[in-house]
C-alpha positions in Angstrom: -151.3 18.1 15.2 -147.9 18.6 16.7 -145.4 20.8 14.9 -142.8 18.1 14.8 -139.0 18.7 15.1 -137.6 22.1 14.1 -135.5 22.1 11.0 -132.3 22.9 12.8 -132.7 19.7 14.8 -133.5 17.4 11.9 -130.0 17.2 10.6 -128.8 15.5 13.8 -131.1 12.5 13.3 -129.3 9.3 12.6 -129.6 7.6 9.2 -132.3 4.9 9.0 -130.9 1.5 8.0 -131.9 -2.1 7.9 -134.8 -3.3 10.0 -135.4 0.1 11.5 -135.8 1.6 8.0 -138.1 -1.1 7.0 -140.2 -0.7 10.2 -140.4 3.1 9.9 -141.3 2.9 6.2 -144.2 0.5 6.9 -145.5 2.8 9.7 -145.3 5.7 7.3 -147.1 3.9 4.6 -149.9 2.9 7.0 -150.3 6.5 8.0 -150.3 7.7 4.3 -152.9 5.0 3.5 -155.0 6.4 6.4 -155.0 9.8 4.8 -152.1 11.8 6.3 -150.1 13.9 3.8 -146.4 13.4 3.1 -145.8 16.7 4.8 -147.6 15.6 7.9 -145.7 12.4 8.0 -142.4 14.0 7.4 -143.1 16.5 10.3 -144.1 13.7 12.7 -140.9 11.8 12.1 -138.7 14.8 11.9 -137.6 13.9 8.3 -137.4 15.8 5.1 -140.2 15.5 2.6 -137.8 14.0 0.0 -136.6 11.3 2.5 -140.2 10.6 3.5 -141.2 10.1 -0.2 -138.3 7.7 -0.7 -139.3 5.6 2.3 -142.9 5.6 1.0 -141.8 4.6 -2.5 -139.6 1.8 -1.0 -142.8 0.5 0.7 -144.9 0.5 -2.4 -147.0 3.5 -2.0 -149.1 4.7 -4.9 -149.4 8.4 -4.5 -152.7 10.2 -4.4 -153.4 13.2 -6.6 -152.6 16.7 -5.2 -155.1 18.8 -3.4 -156.9 16.3 -1.1 -159.9 14.2 -1.7 -161.9 14.6 -5.0 -165.5 15.7 -4.5 -168.4 14.4 -6.6 -169.8 17.0 -8.9 -173.2 18.2 -8.0 -176.0 18.8 -10.6 
């Protein structure tokens, strides 16, 4: 997976508004639903984790629990 945009370059990104914000939020939600983590999505788009969480919330994401997929108990 690519490393994304370095922190010192993230601050220069324009604010997402209107249709672009909606479109990017939908794309992020699709990726989250496919299993990417919030950290991975934030890195891919060069956005902060907090900003990514806000966009996901605006698009109706129900967050998974922390720590990845749950594994069935073996007997």
